[in-house]
N, C-alpha and C positions, 0 to 999 in steps of 0.2 A: 465789322460787317455792316454794310449800309442797308437801309431798309427801303423797299420799293412796295408801293401799294398794289393791290390786286388789279391785274389788267382785265379788260372786258372779256376776252376769250376765256380766261381762267374763271372769271366770275360766272359765266354762263354754264360752266361745268359744275361749279360748287352750289349755286343757288337752289337747284331742285332738292338738295339734301337738307336745306335749312328749314326751320319750322315756318309754316305759312303765317303771313301777317294777318292779325285779327282785324275785323272792321274797325274803322276809326271812331272811337267814342272817348270823350274825355281828353286826357293828356296825350300829346302827340307820341307816336311810336318811335322807337329808336331805329335808325337806318341799319339794316343787317350788314350791308357792305362796309359801313364805317366800323361796326362792331368787330367784324372779321379782320379788318385792317388793324384795329386796336390790339386784337389777340396776336396777330402776326407781328406787330411791332414789339410786343413784349417778348415773344419767342425769338425773334431775330436779334434784337438788341441786348437781351438779357436783363433788361430793367425790371423793376418790381411793378406790381399792378398799380401802386399809388403814383407811379411816374408816367402812366399812359397819357399822351397829349390829349387835351380837352377836345380837339377836333374829332376824335374817335368816340366821344361820348364820355359819360362819367366813369371813373375808375371802377365803381361798384357795378355799374351796368355791364361794362366790358367783362369783368371777372365773372359775374353771374351768368352771362351768356356762354362764356368758356366752360363753366361748370355744367350748364345745361347740355352743351355739345358732348362733353365727356360722359355724362350719365346716360345719354341716349345713343351712344355708339356712333355718333355722326362723323367724328374724325376718321374712324375706320372705313365708313362708307365712302367718304370723300377720297381717302387714300386709295381705296380699291378702284374707284372710278378713274382717278388720274393715272393709276398704274395701267389699267386696261387701255386707256387712251394712248398712253406712251407706247404700249405694244402695237396698237393699231396704226399709229403714225410712224412706226419704226424708229422711235426715239430711244427705246430701251432695247438693248441687245445683251442677252445673258450668255452668249456663246463664249465669252471670255470672262467668266465669273470665277473668282477664287475664294476659298474659305481659309480661315485661320484657326488652327486647332488649339492654340494656347488657352482659349477660354472654355474648352470642353474638358470636364473632369476626367482624369485617367482612371482606368479600371485597376483593380488591385494587382500589384506586381508590375505595372507599367510605369514608365517615367512620365511625369506630368509636363515636362518641357520638351518641345520638339526643337531640334537644332538643325539649321541648314548647313550643309557642307558643300564645298566647291570641289569638283573633280578635276 
């Protein structure tokens, strides 16, 4: 799977959910967009945190930012925002949604495997 950095339109949807940048004093702050691209690089490519390209920041900073987003429920907020925008833009349509029962545990006395048959 190839990796693509966050586009401007998507970034405008994500940015309000990220922590605010503190006033600049001392060491320069990491660019939040680069950190998010670093996180998405790891998730998309399946590489380890130590293999994050340096252009996205240090591996420890990218990983620490990922942990921060996890601890504060930021990923869920971003997901909900993008899901709602998908509905608003008519990009998501659940009128043809299917479920798979194989992962649902069977009640006592029922078979756990569902078999499809052709008539």
